[in-house]
C-alpha positions in Angstrom: 44.3 118.7 92.4 47.6 117.8 92.1 48.7 114.4 94.1 52.6 115.0 95.4 54.7 112.3 96.3 53.7 113.1 100.3 49.9 112.6 99.8 50.5 109.3 97.8 53.0 108.0 100.6 50.4 109.3 103.1 47.2 107.6 101.4 49.3 104.0 101.5 50.1 104.4 105.0 46.8 105.1 105.6 45.4 102.0 104.0 48.7 100.5 105.4 47.6 101.2 108.8 43.8 100.2 108.1 44.4 97.3 106.8 46.8 96.2 110.5 44.2 97.5 112.5 41.4 95.7 110.9 43.6 92.5 110.3 44.8 92.3 114.2 48.4 92.3 113.6 49.2 93.6 117.3 47.0 91.9 118.8 44.5 93.4 121.4 46.6 97.3 121.4 46.8 98.5 117.9 49.1 101.1 119.3 51.5 101.0 115.6 48.1 101.2 113.4 47.2 104.0 115.3 49.6 105.7 115.4 50.4 105.2 111.5 46.7 106.5 110.6 47.0 109.3 113.2 49.8 110.6 111.5 48.8 109.9 107.8 45.3 111.8 108.7 47.6 114.8 109.8 49.2 114.9 106.5 45.9 113.9 104.6 44.3 116.7 106.2 45.2 120.1 104.1 44.6 118.2 100.8 41.4 117.2 101.6 40.3 120.4 103.2 40.0 119.7 106.2 41.0 121.7 108.9 43.0 120.8 112.0 43.6 123.1 115.2 
């Protein structure tokens, strides 16, 4: 598997989103963290062999 810049940035965004969600930086409704995680998963899915329809 070749690591591209897109893959690397999406992985970093996923990690940051999870840390923001776990750290509770956004109060009771962590919308920004959830958005970052969702976008990262959409970018990473094809690289990991996950089909999104």
